[in-house]
C-alpha positions as a Markdown table, in Angstrom:
| # | Residue | x | y | z |
|---|---|---|---|---|
| 1 | Met | -27.8 | -38.6 | 9.0 |
| 2 | Gly | -26.6 | -42.0 | 7.6 |
| 3 | Thr | -23.1 | -43.4 | 7.4 |
| 4 | Gly | -23.5 | -46.4 | 5.3 |
| 5 | Ala | -22.4 | -45.5 | 2.1 |
| 6 | Ala | -18.8 | -47.4 | 1.1 |
| 7 | Leu | -17.5 | -44.7 | -0.5 |
| 8 | Pro | -17.1 | -40.9 | -0.3 |
| 9 | Ser | -19.7 | -39.3 | -2.3 |
| 10 | Ala | -18.6 | -37.7 | -5.6 |
| 11 | Ile | -17.6 | -34.4 | -3.6 |
| 12 | Gly | -15.6 | -36.5 | -1.2 |
| 13 | Gln | -13.9 | -38.3 | -3.8 |
| 14 | Ala | -13.1 | -34.6 | -5.6 |
| 15 | Leu | -11.8 | -33.6 | -2.3 |
| 16 | Leu | -9.7 | -36.7 | -1.8 |
| 17 | Ala | -8.1 | -36.1 | -5.5 |
| 18 | Leu | -7.4 | -32.4 | -4.7 |
| 19 | Gly | -6.9 | -31.6 | -1.2 |
| 20 | Asp | -3.3 | -31.3 | -1.2 |
| 21 | Gln | -1.0 | -28.4 | -2.0 |
| 22 | Trp | 1.3 | -29.7 | -4.4 |
| 23 | Thr | -1.4 | -31.5 | -6.3 |
| 24 | Leu | -2.8 | -28.5 | -7.2 |
| 25 | Leu | 0.3 | -26.6 | -8.1 |
| 26 | Ile | 1.2 | -29.6 | -10.3 |
| 27 | Leu | -2.4 | -29.1 | -12.2 |
| 28 | Gln | -2.2 | -25.4 | -12.0 |
| 29 | Arg | 1.5 | -25.5 | -14.1 |
| 30 | Gly | 0.1 | -28.1 | -16.5 |
| 31 | Leu | -2.8 | -26.2 | -17.6 |
| 32 | Thr | -1.2 | -22.7 | -17.8 |
| 33 | Lys | 2.1 | -23.6 | -19.0 |
| 34 | Gln | 1.6 | -26.9 | -20.5 |
| 35 | Val | 4.2 | -28.4 | -18.1 |
| 36 | Arg | 4.7 | -31.9 | -18.8 |
| 37 | Arg | 8.2 | -33.3 | -17.9 |
| 38 | Phe | 9.5 | -34.7 | -14.6 |
| 39 | Ala | 12.8 | -32.3 | -14.6 |
| 40 | Asp | 10.3 | -29.0 | -15.6 |
| 41 | Trp | 7.6 | -29.9 | -12.5 |
| 42 | Arg | 10.7 | -29.6 | -10.2 |
| 43 | Asp | 12.5 | -27.1 | -11.6 |
| 44 | Glu | 8.8 | -24.7 | -11.8 |
| 45 | Leu | 7.8 | -25.8 | -7.9 |
| 46 | Gly | 11.4 | -26.2 | -6.3 |
| 47 | Met | 9.8 | -29.7 | -5.1 |
| 48 | Ser | 12.1 | -32.2 | -3.7 |
| 49 | Glu | 12.5 | -35.8 | -6.4 |
| 50 | Ser | 11.0 | -37.8 | -3.8 |
| 51 | Val | 8.0 | -35.7 | -2.8 |
| 52 | Leu | 7.3 | -35.0 | -7.0 |
| 53 | Ser | 7.3 | -38.8 | -7.6 |
| 54 | Ala | 5.1 | -39.4 | -4.9 |
| 55 | Arg | 2.5 | -36.8 | -6.2 |
| 56 | Leu | 2.2 | -37.6 | -9.8 |
| 57 | Lys | 2.1 | -41.7 | -9.2 |
| 58 | Glu | -1.0 | -40.4 | -6.7 |
| 59 | Met | -1.9 | -38.3 | -9.8 |
| 60 | Val | -2.0 | -41.2 | -12.5 |
| 61 | Ala | -3.6 | -43.4 | -10.1 |
| 62 | Gly | -6.4 | -41.3 | -9.4 |
| 63 | Gly | -7.1 | -40.4 | -13.6 |
| 64 | Leu | -5.3 | -36.9 | -13.4 |
| 65 | Leu | -2.2 | -37.7 | -15.4 |
| 66 | Glu | -0.9 | -39.9 | -18.0 |
| 67 | Gln | 2.5 | -41.0 | -18.2 |
| 68 | Val | 3.3 | -41.2 | -21.9 |
| 69 | Ala | 6.2 | -42.3 | -23.1 |
| 70 | Tyr | 8.3 | -39.7 | -25.3 |
| 71 | Thr | 11.4 | -41.0 | -26.9 |
| 72 | Ser | 11.7 | -43.6 | -29.7 |
| 73 | Gly | 12.6 | -46.8 | -27.1 |
| 74 | Gly | 10.5 | -45.8 | -24.2 |
| 75 | Thr | 12.9 | -45.1 | -21.7 |
| 76 | Arg | 11.6 | -41.2 | -21.2 |
| 77 | His | 7.8 | -40.4 | -20.2 |
| 78 | Glu | 6.0 | -37.1 | -19.8 |
| 79 | Tyr | 3.0 | -37.3 | -17.7 |
| 80 | Arg | 0.0 | -35.1 | -19.7 |
| 81 | Leu | -2.9 | -33.7 | -18.3 |
| 82 | Thr | -5.9 | -35.9 | -19.1 |
| 83 | Pro | -9.8 | -35.0 | -19.9 |
| 84 | Arg | -10.6 | -35.3 | -16.0 |
| 85 | Ala | -7.9 | -33.2 | -15.0 |
| 86 | Ala | -8.2 | -30.7 | -18.0 |
| 87 | Glu | -11.6 | -29.9 | -16.8 |
| 88 | Leu | -10.7 | -28.0 | -13.7 |
| 89 | Trp | -9.6 | -25.2 | -15.6 |
| 90 | Pro | -12.5 | -22.9 | -14.6 |
| 91 | Met | -11.9 | -23.9 | -11.1 |
| 92 | Leu | -8.4 | -22.8 | -11.0 |
| 93 | Val | -9.8 | -19.3 | -13.3 |
| 94 | Ala | -12.1 | -18.9 | -10.0 |
| 95 | Ile | -9.4 | -19.2 | -7.6 |
| 96 | Trp | -6.7 | -16.5 | -9.4 |
| 97 | Ser | -10.0 | -13.9 | -9.9 |
| 98 | Trp | -10.7 | -14.5 | -5.9 |
| 99 | Glu | -6.8 | -13.9 | -4.9 |
| 100 | Arg | -6.9 | -11.2 | -7.6 |
| 101 | Thr | -10.0 | -9.2 | -5.4 |
| 102 | Trp | -9.4 | -10.6 | -1.8 |
| 103 | Val | -5.6 | -11.5 | -1.2 |
| 104 | His | -2.9 | -9.4 | -1.0 |
| 105 | His | -0.2 | -9.7 | -3.6 |
| 106 | Pro | 3.2 | -9.1 | -2.8 |
| 107 | Asp | 4.0 | -9.2 | -6.5 |
| 108 | Pro | 1.7 | -8.2 | -9.6 |
| 109 | Pro | -0.6 | -11.3 | -10.4 |
| 110 | Pro | -0.3 | -12.4 | -14.1 |
| 111 | Asp | -3.8 | -11.0 | -16.0 |
| 112 | Leu | -6.3 | -12.5 | -17.8 |
| 113 | Ile | -6.9 | -11.8 | -21.5 |
| 114 | His | -9.8 | -13.1 | -23.2 |
| 115 | Gln | -9.2 | -13.4 | -27.0 |
| 116 | Val | -12.7 | -13.0 | -28.0 |
| 117 | Cys | -12.6 | -9.6 | -26.8 |
| 118 | Gly | -8.8 | -8.9 | -26.5 |
| 119 | Ala | -9.5 | -7.5 | -23.0 |
| 120 | Arg | -7.4 | -7.8 | -20.2 |
| 121 | Ala | -10.4 | -8.8 | -18.0 |
| 122 | Asp | -12.1 | -10.6 | -14.6 |
| 123 | Ala | -14.0 | -13.8 | -14.7 |
| 124 | Val | -17.4 | -13.6 | -13.0 |
| 125 | Leu | -19.5 | -16.9 | -12.3 |
| 126 | Gly | -22.8 | -17.5 | -14.5 |
| 127 | Cys | -25.6 | -20.0 | -14.8 |
| 128 | Gly | -25.1 | -22.1 | -18.1 |
| 129 | Ala | -28.5 | -23.3 | -18.0 |
| 130 | Cys | -30.6 | -20.2 | -18.1 |
| 131 | Gly | -27.8 | -17.4 | -19.4 |
| 132 | Thr | -27.6 | -15.6 | -16.1 |
| 133 | Ala | -24.2 | -13.3 | -16.2 |
| 134 | Phe | -23.4 | -13.1 | -12.5 |
| 135 | Val | -24.4 | -15.7 | -9.7 |
| 136 | Thr | -23.6 | -15.3 | -6.2 |
| 137 | Ala | -24.0 | -18.0 | -3.4 |
| 138 | Arg | -26.8 | -16.0 | -2.3 |
| 139 | Asp | -28.2 | -16.7 | -5.2 |
| 140 | Thr | -28.3 | -20.7 | -4.8 |
| 141 | Ala | -29.6 | -23.3 | -2.8 |
| 142 | Thr | -27.7 | -26.3 | -2.4 |
| 143 | Glu | -29.3 | -30.0 | -1.6 |
| 144 | Arg | -27.7 | -33.3 | -0.3 |
| 145 | Gly | -28.5 | -36.7 | -0.3 |
| 146 | Arg | -29.7 | -38.2 | 2.8 |
| 147 | Glu | -26.0 | -40.0 | 2.9 |
| 148 | Ala | -24.1 | -37.3 | 2.2 |
| 149 | Thr | -21.3 | -36.3 | 4.6 |
| 150 | Phe | -17.5 | -35.5 | 4.3 |
| 151 | Ala | -16.8 | -37.7 | 7.2 |
| 152 | Gln | -14.7 | -39.8 | 5.1 |
| 153 | Val | -12.9 | -36.9 | 2.9 |
| 154 | Ala | -10.3 | -35.8 | 5.5 |
| 155 | Val | -8.3 | -39.5 | 6.2 |
| 156 | Ala | -4.5 | -39.5 | 6.7 |
| 157 | Arg | -2.7 | -38.9 | 3.9 |
| 158 | His | 0.3 | -41.8 | 3.2 |
| 159 | His | 2.9 | -39.2 | 2.9 |
| 160 | Arg | 4.1 | -36.6 | 5.2 |
| 161 | Arg | 2.7 | -32.8 | 4.7 |
| 162 | Thr | 5.1 | -30.8 | 3.3 |
| 163 | Val | 6.1 | -27.4 | 5.3 |
| 164 | Arg | 4.2 | -24.1 | 4.0 |
| 165 | Glu | 7.6 | -22.5 | 3.6 |
| 166 | Arg | 9.1 | -24.7 | 0.7 |
| 167 | Leu | 5.9 | -23.9 | -1.5 |
| 168 | Pro | 7.0 | -21.3 | -4.6 |
| 169 | Asp | 6.5 | -18.0 | -4.2 |
| 170 | Asp | 6.3 | -16.7 | -7.7 |
| 171 | Ala | 3.2 | -14.1 | -9.1 |
| 172 | Leu | 1.7 | -17.3 | -10.5 |
| 173 | Ser | 1.6 | -19.6 | -7.7 |
| 174 | Tyr | -1.3 | -19.8 | -5.1 |
| 175 | Leu | -0.8 | -17.8 | -1.9 |
| 176 | Pro | -1.1 | -19.1 | 1.5 |
| 177 | Glu | -4.0 | -17.8 | 1.8 |
| 178 | Thr | -5.3 | -20.2 | -0.9 |
| 179 | Met | -3.4 | -23.1 | 0.4 |
| 180 | Ala | -5.0 | -22.9 | 3.9 |
| 181 | Ile | -7.9 | -23.6 | 2.1 |
| 182 | Leu | -7.6 | -25.7 | -0.7 |
| 183 | Gly | -4.3 | -27.3 | 0.3 |
| 184 | Asp | -5.4 | -28.9 | 3.5 |
| 185 | Arg | -8.6 | -31.6 | 3.4 |
| 186 | Trp | -9.8 | -30.6 | 6.9 |
| 187 | Ser | -9.7 | -27.2 | 5.5 |
| 188 | Thr | -11.5 | -27.7 | 2.3 |
| 189 | Val | -14.3 | -29.5 | 4.3 |
| 190 | Val | -14.7 | -27.1 | 7.0 |
| 191 | Leu | -15.3 | -24.3 | 4.2 |
| 192 | Ala | -17.3 | -26.9 | 2.0 |
| 193 | Ala | -19.8 | -27.6 | 5.1 |
| 194 | Ala | -19.8 | -23.5 | 5.8 |
| 195 | Phe | -21.6 | -23.4 | 2.4 |
| 196 | Leu | -24.0 | -26.0 | 3.1 |
| 197 | Gly | -25.3 | -23.7 | 6.0 |
| 198 | Ile | -23.6 | -25.4 | 9.1 |
| 199 | Arg | -22.5 | -22.8 | 11.7 |
| 200 | Arg | -22.2 | -23.7 | 15.0 |
| 201 | Phe | -19.1 | -25.7 | 16.1 |
| 202 | Ala | -21.0 | -29.2 | 17.4 |
| 203 | Asp | -22.5 | -29.1 | 14.0 |
| 204 | Phe | -19.0 | -28.8 | 12.3 |
| 205 | Gln | -18.2 | -31.9 | 14.6 |
| 206 | Ala | -21.2 | -33.5 | 13.7 |
| 207 | Glu | -20.9 | -33.2 | 10.3 |
| 208 | Leu | -17.3 | -34.1 | 9.5 |
| 209 | Gly | -16.3 | -36.3 | 12.6 |
| 210 | Ile | -13.1 | -33.8 | 13.4 |
| 211 | Ala | -11.3 | -33.5 | 16.2 |
| 212 | Pro | -12.2 | -30.6 | 18.6 |
| 213 | Ser | -8.9 | -29.5 | 19.0 |
| 214 | Val | -8.1 | -29.8 | 14.7 |
| 215 | Leu | -11.5 | -28.1 | 14.2 |
| 216 | Ser | -10.5 | -25.4 | 16.5 |
| 217 | Asp | -7.4 | -24.7 | 15.0 |
| 218 | Arg | -8.9 | -24.5 | 11.4 |
| 219 | Leu | -12.1 | -22.4 | 12.4 |
| 220 | Arg | -9.5 | -20.0 | 13.9 |
| 221 | Arg | -7.4 | -20.0 | 10.7 |
| 222 | Phe | -10.6 | -18.6 | 9.1 |
| 223 | Val | -11.4 | -15.9 | 11.3 |
| 224 | Glu | -8.2 | -14.6 | 11.4 |
| 225 | Ala | -8.2 | -15.1 | 7.4 |
| 226 | Asp | -12.0 | -13.0 | 7.2 |
| 227 | Val | -13.3 | -15.9 | 5.9 |
| 228 | Leu | -15.5 | -16.7 | 8.6 |
| 229 | Ala | -16.5 | -14.7 | 11.3 |
| 230 | Arg | -17.4 | -15.9 | 14.8 |
| 231 | Val | -20.7 | -14.4 | 15.7 |
| 232 | Pro | -21.8 | -14.1 | 19.4 |
| 233 | Thr | -25.7 | -15.9 | 20.1 |
| 234 | Pro | -27.7 | -15.5 | 22.7 |
| 235 | Ser | -27.1 | -19.1 | 23.7 |
| 236 | Ala | -23.5 | -18.0 | 24.9 |
| 237 | Arg | -22.6 | -20.8 | 21.7 |
| 238 | Pro | -21.0 | -18.2 | 18.7 |
| 239 | Gln | -21.9 | -19.0 | 15.1 |
| 240 | Tyr | -19.4 | -19.1 | 12.5 |
| 241 | Arg | -20.6 | -17.4 | 9.8 |
| 242 | Leu | -19.3 | -16.7 | 6.0 |
| 243 | Thr | -17.9 | -13.3 | 5.1 |
| 244 | Asp | -18.2 | -11.6 | 2.0 |
| 245 | Lys | -14.7 | -12.9 | 1.5 |
| 246 | Gly | -15.9 | -16.4 | 2.6 |
| 247 | Leu | -18.8 | -16.1 | 0.1 |
| 248 | Ser | -16.9 | -14.9 | -2.9 |
| 249 | Phe | -15.1 | -18.3 | -2.6 |
| 250 | Phe | -18.2 | -19.8 | -3.9 |
| 251 | Pro | -17.8 | -19.8 | -7.5 |
| 252 | Val | -14.9 | -22.1 | -6.6 |
| 253 | Phe | -16.7 | -24.8 | -5.1 |
| 254 | Ala | -19.4 | -24.5 | -7.4 |
| 255 | Phe | -17.0 | -25.5 | -10.1 |
| 256 | Leu | -15.2 | -28.6 | -7.9 |
| 257 | Val | -19.3 | -29.8 | -7.0 |
| 258 | Asp | -19.6 | -29.6 | -10.7 |
| 259 | Trp | -16.5 | -31.1 | -11.7 |
| 260 | Ala | -17.1 | -33.8 | -9.4 |
| 261 | Arg | -20.7 | -34.6 | -10.6 |
| 262 | Arg | -19.2 | -35.0 | -13.7 |
| 263 | Trp | -16.1 | -37.2 | -13.2 |
| 264 | Tyr | -16.8 | -39.7 | -10.3 |
| 265 | Thr | -19.7 | -41.8 | -9.2 |
| 266 | Gly | -21.0 | -41.8 | -5.4 |
| 267 | Ala | -23.4 | -44.7 | -3.5 |
| 268 | Pro | -27.0 | -43.7 | -4.1 |
| 269 | Gly | -28.0 | -40.9 | -1.5 |
| 270 | Thr | -24.6 | -39.1 | -1.5 |
| 271 | Glu | -25.8 | -36.5 | -4.0 |
| 272 | Leu | -24.8 | -32.8 | -3.7 |
| 273 | Thr | -26.6 | -30.7 | -6.0 |
| 274 | Ile | -26.4 | -26.9 | -6.5 |
| 275 | Arg | -29.9 | -25.1 | -7.4 |
| 276 | His | -29.8 | -21.6 | -9.5 |
| 277 | Thr | -32.7 | -20.1 | -7.6 |
| 278 | Gly | -33.2 | -17.6 | -10.1 |
| 279 | Cys | -34.3 | -20.2 | -12.8 |
| 280 | Gly | -34.9 | -23.3 | -10.6 |
| 281 | Ser | -32.6 | -25.7 | -12.8 |
| 282 | Val | -29.0 | -27.3 | -11.8 |
| 283 | Leu | -26.5 | -24.7 | -11.6 |
| 284 | Val | -24.6 | -25.2 | -14.8 |
| 285 | Pro | -21.0 | -23.1 | -13.8 |
| 286 | Val | -19.5 | -21.2 | -16.4 |
| 287 | Leu | -17.2 | -18.0 | -16.3 |
| 288 | Arg | -18.2 | -15.3 | -18.0 |
| 289 | Cys | -15.9 | -12.2 | -19.5 |
| 290 | Thr | -16.5 | -9.0 | -17.2 |
| 291 | Ala | -15.6 | -7.4 | -20.6 |
| 292 | Cys | -17.5 | -8.7 | -23.2 |
| 293 | Gly | -20.1 | -10.5 | -20.7 |
| 294 | Arg | -19.6 | -13.9 | -22.9 |
| 295 | Val | -18.5 | -17.1 | -22.2 |
| 296 | Met | -15.0 | -17.9 | -21.5 |
| 297 | Glu | -13.9 | -21.0 | -23.0 |
| 298 | Arg | -10.5 | -22.9 | -22.4 |
| 299 | Asp | -8.9 | -22.2 | -26.1 |
| 300 | Ala | -9.8 | -18.2 | -25.7 |
| 301 | Val | -8.3 | -17.6 | -22.1 |
| 302 | Arg | -4.6 | -17.1 | -21.4 |
| 303 | Phe | -2.8 | -15.7 | -18.4 |
| 304 | Asp | 0.2 | -13.2 | -19.4 |
| 305 | Ile | 2.4 | -14.4 | -16.5 |
| 306 | Pro | 4.9 | -11.5 | -15.6 |
| 307 | Thr | 8.4 | -12.9 | -15.5 |
| 308 | Pro | 10.2 | -10.3 | -14.4 |
| 309 | Gly | 14.4 | -10.4 | -15.9 |
| 310 | His | 13.6 | -13.7 | -17.8 |
| 311 | Asp | 14.7 | -13.6 | -21.5 |
| 312 | Ala | 12.3 | -15.8 | -22.8 |
| 313 | Ala | 15.0 | -16.8 | -26.1 |
| 314 | Ala | 17.4 | -18.1 | -23.6 |
| 315 | Glu | 15.4 | -20.8 | -22.2 |
| 316 | Pro | 12.6 | -22.5 | -24.3 |
| 317 | Cys | 9.6 | -23.5 | -22.5 |
| 318 | Pro | 8.1 | -27.0 | -22.5 |
| 319 | Ala | 5.6 | -26.5 | -25.2 |
| 320 | Met | 8.7 | -25.0 | -27.4 |
| 321 | Arg | 10.9 | -28.1 | -26.8 |
| 322 | Glu | 8.1 | -30.5 | -27.6 |
| 323 | Ala | 7.8 | -29.4 | -30.6 |
| 324 | Gly | 11.2 | -28.8 | -31.6 |
| 325 | Arg | 11.4 | -24.9 | -32.2 |
| 326 | Arg | 13.9 | -22.6 | -31.1 |
| 327 | Arg | 11.6 | -19.6 | -30.6 |
| 328 | Cys | 8.2 | -19.9 | -29.6 |
| 329 | Arg | 5.4 | -18.6 | -31.7 |
| 330 | Arg | 4.0 | -16.8 | -28.8 |
| 331 | Ser | 5.5 | -15.3 | -25.8 |
| 332 | Arg | 6.7 | -17.3 | -23.0 |
| 333 | Ala | 4.9 | -14.8 | -20.4 |
| 334 | Ala | 1.7 | -15.6 | -22.5 |
| 335 | Cys | 0.4 | -19.1 | -21.5 |
| 336 | Arg | -2.6 | -20.6 | -22.7 |
| 337 | Ile | -4.9 | -21.9 | -19.7 |
């Protein structure tokens, strides 16, 4: 495989933008609770101001947030999601669905309400090209260009990695198993390589340009989490195969690939394409409601976020403050995607 591309592929650039635990949580709060202001993110996530400031600057530079003055003198600013960031909402819902099915929650996870049918439902991956209502990893084939590689993705970050114990542990926040996959770039590219059919240690290393010690650690974590299974072979070189739990993470991967294709441009030959074998077309990933079967749209779904012991009237949410209302027209716990 060639390595002459000047930039990572589109999916590589997407992973560079999103492969950080705090970035994912900032996006999630912006999408689910309409958080826009520095102090609200700080209080929601318990982040230090220096870490939050660094992430917000990165996200503005990366086209995920835009800084907008909200006072007449322009001295105070808020951070609004760009259209690029807003289109990540189905990926975040897919993460929620995977956690709800496969990960033990210490607190009840929020329900997803489809306002078209009124049901508290789950969301499954469908193909928008042919209308198939349920698509799994086994119903697809992934194709890539001759220059497609993940070797340039997991470059060193410019800031120190934050320890996992400092992450918020409320019902809305992602759980450690999810952060072990998406909140670390090496882990994310290892799982992406597994979806491309790579199974042997040496092949992972050659594909990713990863140090053996780092690769061993990530594979061990995935085996412990039951995302990969270590399978013996006659050659005495084990393979690492996706388990049912790992395969069920495919909708997240599909939405990420689709988002990257639409928002980033890679060098020729670095394309990554997922094809739905059922219809032969490039997969157009959509979310379908398990209750009514219809395609879910962003403005018709919301999370019913549990807030035990919280007085909704005592503390206005960011959307209420922005509108200057003392009372919200909807429950604070029912926040739109």
